[in-house]
C-alpha positions in Angstrom: 0.0 0.0 0.0 3.0 2.3 0.6 4.3 2.0 -3.0 1.6 4.1 -4.7 2.0 6.8 -2.1 5.8 6.8 -2.5 5.4 7.0 -6.3 3.0 10.0 -5.9 5.4 11.7 -3.5 8.3 11.2 -5.9 6.2 12.5 -8.8 5.1 15.5 -6.8 8.7 16.2 -5.8 9.8 15.9 -9.5 7.1 18.3 -10.5 8.1 20.8 -7.8 11.7 20.5 -8.9 10.8 21.2 -12.5 8.6 24.1 -11.6 11.5 25.6 -9.5 13.9 25.1 -12.4 11.5 26.7 -14.8 11.1 29.6 -12.4 14.9 30.0 -12.2 15.2 29.8 -16.0 12.4 32.4 -16.4 14.3 34.7 -14.0 17.5 34.2 -15.9 15.9 35.0 -19.2 14.4 38.2 -17.7 17.8 39.2 -16.4 19.5 38.6 -19.8 16.7 40.5 -21.7 16.9 43.5 -19.4 20.7 43.7 -19.3 21.0 43.1 -23.1 18.6 46.0 -23.8 20.6 48.2 -21.5 24.0 47.2 -22.9 22.8 47.8 -26.5 21.3 51.2 -25.7 24.4 52.8 -24.3 28.2 52.6 -24.8 29.4 50.6 -21.8 32.1 48.0 -21.1 29.8 46.1 -18.6 29.0 42.6 -19.7 26.0 40.4 -18.9 25.9 38.8 -15.4 23.5 36.2 -14.0 22.5 35.3 -10.4 21.5 31.8 -11.6 24.0 29.0 -11.6 22.2 27.1 -14.4 24.8 26.0 -16.9 22.6 26.5 -19.9 21.7 30.1 -19.0 25.3 30.9 -18.2 26.4 29.4 -21.5 23.9 31.6 -23.3 25.1 34.7 -21.4 28.7 33.8 -22.3 27.8 33.6 -26.0 26.0 36.9 -25.8 29.0 38.5 -24.1 31.2 37.4 -26.9 28.9 39.2 -29.4 28.9 42.3 -27.1 32.7 42.4 -27.1 32.7 42.1 -30.9 30.0 44.7 -31.3 32.0 47.0 -29.0 35.1 46.7 -31.1 33.2 47.3 -34.3 31.5 50.3 -32.7 34.8 51.8 -31.7 36.3 51.2 -35.2 33.2 52.9 -36.7 33.3 55.8 -34.4 37.1 56.3 -34.9 36.7 56.1 -38.7 33.7 58.4 -38.7 35.5 60.9 -36.5 38.5 60.9 -38.8 36.3 61.3 -41.8 34.6 64.3 -40.4 37.9 65.9 -39.3 39.3 65.3 -42.8 36.2 66.8 -44.4 36.4 69.8 -42.1 40.1 70.3 -42.9 39.6 69.9 -46.7 36.7 72.4 -46.6 38.9 74.9 -44.8 41.8 74.4 -47.2 39.5 74.8 -50.3 37.8 78.0 -49.2 40.8 80.3 -49.7 41.8 79.2 -53.2 38.1 79.1 -54.3 37.6 82.6 -53.0 40.6 83.8 -54.9 39.4 82.0 -58.1 36.0 83.7 -57.8 37.7 87.1 -57.3 39.9 86.7 -60.4 36.9 85.5 -62.4 35.1 88.7 -61.5 38.1 90.8 -62.6 38.4 88.8 -65.8 34.7 89.5 -66.5 35.5 93.2 -66.7 38.0 92.7 -69.5 37.1 92.8 -73.2 36.0 89.3 -74.3 34.9 87.6 -77.5 31.5 85.9 -77.4 33.2 82.5 -77.1 35.4 83.7 -74.3 32.4 85.2 -72.5 30.5 81.9 -72.8 33.5 79.9 -71.5 33.9 82.4 -68.6 30.3 82.0 -67.6 30.7 78.2 -67.5 33.8 78.5 -65.3 32.0 80.9 -63.0 29.1 78.5 -62.6 31.4 75.6 -61.8 33.4 77.7 -59.4 30.3 78.8 -57.5 29.1 75.1 -57.4 32.4 74.1 -55.9 32.2 76.9 -53.4 28.7 75.9 -52.4 29.8 72.3 -52.0 32.7 73.4 -49.8 30.4 75.4 -47.6 27.9 72.6 -47.3 30.6 70.1 -46.4 31.8 72.4 -43.6 28.3 72.8 -42.3 27.6 69.1 -42.5 30.8 68.2 -40.6 29.8 70.7 -37.9 26.2 69.6 -37.7 27.1 65.9 -37.5 29.7 66.3 -34.9 28.4 65.7 -31.3 31.6 66.9 -29.7 30.3 70.3 -28.8 26.7 70.2 -27.4 24.4 72.8 -28.8 23.3 75.5 -26.3 19.6 75.2 -25.6 17.0 78.0 -25.0 13.2 78.4 -25.2 12.4 78.6 -28.9 9.0 79.7 -30.2 8.5 77.4 -33.2 5.7 79.6 -34.6 8.0 82.6 -34.8 11.0 80.6 -36.0 8.8 79.2 -38.8 7.5 82.6 -39.8 11.0 84.1 -39.9 12.3 81.2 -42.0 9.4 81.5 -44.6 9.9 85.3 -44.7 13.6 84.8 -45.4 12.7 82.7 -48.4 10.1 85.2 -49.7 12.1 86.2 -52.8 13.1 82.7 -54.0 9.5 81.4 -53.4 8.1 84.3 -55.3 10.5 83.8 -58.2 9.3 80.2 -58.4 5.7 81.3 -58.2 5.1 79.4 -55.0 2.7 80.9 -52.5 3.0 78.8 -49.3 -0.1 77.9 -47.3 0.8 77.9 -43.6 -1.2 76.4 -40.8 -0.2 76.8 -37.1 -2.0 77.0 -33.8 -2.8 80.3 -32.2 -0.9 79.4 -29.1 2.9 79.5 -29.2 4.6 76.1 -29.4 7.7 76.5 -27.3 10.5 73.9 -27.0 14.0 74.0 -25.5 16.1 74.0 -28.6 18.9 75.8 -30.3 17.5 78.8 -32.3 20.3 78.8 -34.9 20.0 75.0 -35.5 16.2 75.3 -35.9 16.6 78.1 -38.4 19.1 76.0 -40.4 16.7 73.0 -40.3 13.7 75.1 -41.5 15.8 76.8 -44.1 17.1 73.5 -45.6 13.6 72.1 -45.7 12.3 75.2 -47.5 15.3 75.0 -49.9 14.4 71.3 -50.6 10.8 72.3 -51.3 12.0 74.8 -53.8 14.0 72.1 -55.6 11.2 69.6 -55.9 8.0 71.5 -55.7 5.6 71.4 -58.6 4.4 75.0 -57.7 2.8 74.5 -54.3 3.9 74.3 -50.7 1.9 73.7 -47.6 3.4 74.0 -44.1 1.7 72.8 -41.0 2.8 73.3 -37.4 0.9 71.2 -34.8 0.6 71.8 -31.1 2.6 68.6 -30.5 5.6 70.3 -32.1 5.5 68.6 -35.5 6.2 70.7 -38.6 5.3 69.2 -42.0 6.4 70.5 -45.3 4.2 69.1 -48.2 4.4 69.8 -51.9 3.7 68.0 -55.2 6.9 66.5 -56.5 6.4 64.9 -59.9 10.1 64.2 -60.3 10.3 62.0 -57.3 9.4 58.3 -56.6 9.3 56.3 -53.4 12.8 54.9 -54.0 14.3 58.3 -54.3 12.3 59.6 -51.3 13.8 56.8 -49.2 17.3 58.2 -50.0 16.6 61.9 -49.6 18.5 62.0 -46.3 21.6 60.2 -47.7 24.7 62.3 -48.0 25.4 63.6 -51.5 22.2 62.0 -52.9 20.6 64.2 -55.6 18.0 63.6 -58.4 17.9 65.1 -61.8 15.2 67.6 -60.9 17.3 69.1 -58.2 19.6 71.4 -60.1 22.8 72.9 -58.4 22.2 70.6 -55.4 25.0 69.3 -53.2 22.8 66.6 -51.7 23.8 67.7 -48.2 20.9 69.9 -47.2 18.6 67.2 -45.8 21.5 65.3 -44.3 22.4 68.5 -42.3 18.7 68.9 -41.3 18.6 65.3 -40.1 21.9 65.6 -38.1 20.8 68.8 -36.4 17.3 67.5 -35.7 18.7 64.4 -34.0 21.2 66.4 -32.0 18.3 68.4 -30.7 16.4 65.2 -29.6 13.9 65.4 -32.5 13.1 63.2 -35.5 12.7 63.8 -39.2 10.9 61.6 -41.8 9.9 61.8 -45.4 7.1 60.0 -47.4 5.6 60.3 -50.9 2.0 59.6 -51.6 0.3 60.3 -54.9 3.2 62.4 -56.1 3.1 64.5 -52.9 6.3 64.8 -50.9 5.8 65.3 -47.1 8.8 65.9 -44.8 7.9 66.0 -41.1 10.3 67.2 -38.4 9.1 66.6 -34.9 10.2 68.2 -31.6 8.1 66.5 -28.9 7.6 68.0 -25.5 9.8 66.6 -22.7 8.1 63.4 -21.4 5.7 63.3 -24.3 6.7 59.7 -25.0 5.8 58.7 -21.5 2.2 59.8 -21.8 
């Protein structure tokens, strides 16, 4: 009669042991998941550690630590190469500015001399190319500064309503020349964020410049109370593939004449440094670029 009870007791003990082991495994997986998310979200030398002595969980943690060490080495190599590239771009831009300025000055003097029609035509081509090189040099310098997080941007309360109005007013002449009358929507109440005023002006200016390049003759700008600014315009020369590459460095399309392909890259770099986000989409030949500056803690609501 004791045998069935002994078997039941042994089975109950085995079940309890399995439940305990599952509980410990569940705890170990939770520790690995939480620590892995933390290690991937910040640059740290700390590896995964477990309170459990289970050999399978510890083997998994060891394999993940190997990948974290590899990822750390690759991240450092990338950061070092990226920093060297930005420094090289900055130095090259500085070195090119002086001779390009001199070339443009001599071209202006040469323009005042008597010329044949052919010489005048060639001189105009040279001036156009020299100005394009000068513009590229300036944009390279701006990009290297915008993309470098070495110096934090000083922050202050910025009224996005006013900043947007000033940016549009600054583009009044080019917009009028293209026959574009922007339609602007914004809330009556000021939308204020702690940002860098100069960086916000550069972002809005680059987005307006982009609208001039691709617009089919219209432009609608919307500022929401949530801090989202959307620039929308018809863009018959763009498709979804090209829109997906608009923020790539040096990417241009045929319809964007005299473009360095750095304007939107600079806008994205500055936006991200300010803690915002910028996206682009194209629906039914309408290009919409949205830059968002959410209020502090908005993602927690």
